[in-house]
N, C-alpha and C positions, 0 to 999 in steps of 0.2 A: 854589344848590345845587352843591356839588363833584360828586356822581354825573354830573349833566348835563353839567357841563363836561367831565368825564372822556369824556361819551359824543361831545361836540363834536368833541372832541380826535382819539380812536381812531376811532370806529365812524362818524361822519357822513362823513368824508373817504373811506372805503371805498365809503358806499351813493352816494355823488356822484362817484366818479371818473370823469372824461370823460364826463360827464353830456350833454354837447353833441354827441357822437357817439352814445352808444349809447342815449340817452333812451327809456326803455320808453313805450309807447303802449296796448299792450292792457290794459285795465284790471284784469285777473288781475295782471300784473305790477307795476303802480302799488300796487294794494292789498298786494301782499307786500312792496314796499320800505317802502312807510308804516307796514305792521303792525310795523316793528322798531322804529322810533321811538315806536309808539303804545304796545306793550308795555312797552319801557323807561320811557315815562313813567308809566305806571301803576302801576310797580314803587316809584316814588320815594314816599318818607315824606309822608304829610299829601295826595297827590294820587290815591287809589286811587277813591275815591269820585266824583271829577270826570269828567266827559266828556272826550272828547278834545279839542275845541276850548277847552275850560276849562282843562286842563291846559298846553295851548301857549300860551295868553294867561298865566298863572301863572307859567310860564318864559320870557315873553317871545321866543317861539320861532314859527316857522310850519311847515306842512307842508311835506314833501320835494319834493312836486311844485310848489307855488308857488315854491319854491327853484329847481327846475331851469327852470322859465319864466323867472324873473328871469335866470339863467344866459345861457339862450338870448338874451332881449330886450339884456342888456347886449353880447353877442357880436353881434347885429344892430347896435347903436349903434357898437361899435367899427368893423365894418366900414363902415358907412355913411357915418361920420365920417372916414376914413382914419386911424383909428389903429392898425388892423392893414394888414401889406402883402399885400392880397387884393384882385382885380379885382372892385369892388361889382357892376359891370356883368355880370358873368359869374354873377351869384349870385341877385340882385335887379334887377327893373325898378322904378325909383323914378319916381312921378308927384308932381311939385312942384305938385300943385293945392292951392289955400287955400279950398276952400269945404267946409263941412261935415267937415273931417277936420283932422289936425293938421299939415299942409302937406308931411309926408314919406310920403306913402302909398305902400304898397308894391302892385303888380300879383299878385294871386293867380292862379296860374295851374289850368286845369284840368286833371285827372288821369286818367291811362287805368288804374291800377291804385292800390289804397290804400297800396302801400309807397312810393310818390311824395308822399303826403299828410305822411307823418310824418318825410320827412327834415328836416335842419335847416334848408334854406333856405325850408320850406314851412310847418313847423309852429307857426309864432308868427305869422305874416303877418296873420291877421285880429285877434289881439290887439295888435299894433305899431300897425296901423291905428286902432283904438280909443282909445290912448293918448293922454292930454291934449297939446295943442302945447307946453306949458312943459315936459314931462318930454323930449319927442322933440328939440326943439332946445337943450338942453341945451350948454354950451360943453365941457365935460369929462366924462370920464368918473364921476368921484366925484360929480359933481354929479348927473348923471343916475341914478346908483344912488341917492345921498340922497332925489332927487325921484321916483324909481320906488318907494322906500320908505315914502314918505308919502302914497302911493295905496292904496285899497283894491283890490286885482286881482281879488278873487274876482267880483263882479258884472261885469266884464270880461270874465274868463274865462267866466265863464256865457253872457254875450250872444254871444261869440264862437262858442263850442261849439253854440250853439241855431241861430245863422244859419249854420253850415258844413252 
């Protein structure tokens, strides 16, 4: 679909600009941003009577919230594996325990207020800890991203949000 490609080129970069920094955590904000893609896909020829998940599947796309989580996880990977010049110890406490987890378990801190929970260093720790070991121990960023794209993140995200 030519119109959806135009959406990807012109609109989606605006919606995702600096999402690692400002990533919305309030449900009303997430819904507002997602509604832009939801309305656009509904107006495409032949997709009007489909549900939003069906439209995304037809377009080989994913919700913007999933894309933001994948951006965060790829930044976690880059920081933890030294692909970015940041002190990983200042952001994360890594536990290299190999029982019942992926081998690169991050410590989740206790929070005094909700704003700390939604900062970059904390918002995807539970999801990271639930990723398979094969994804987390990838040797390159491109391999990490392809393995991340090959798994279904929705059950992991749901489980992570229920447990927190």
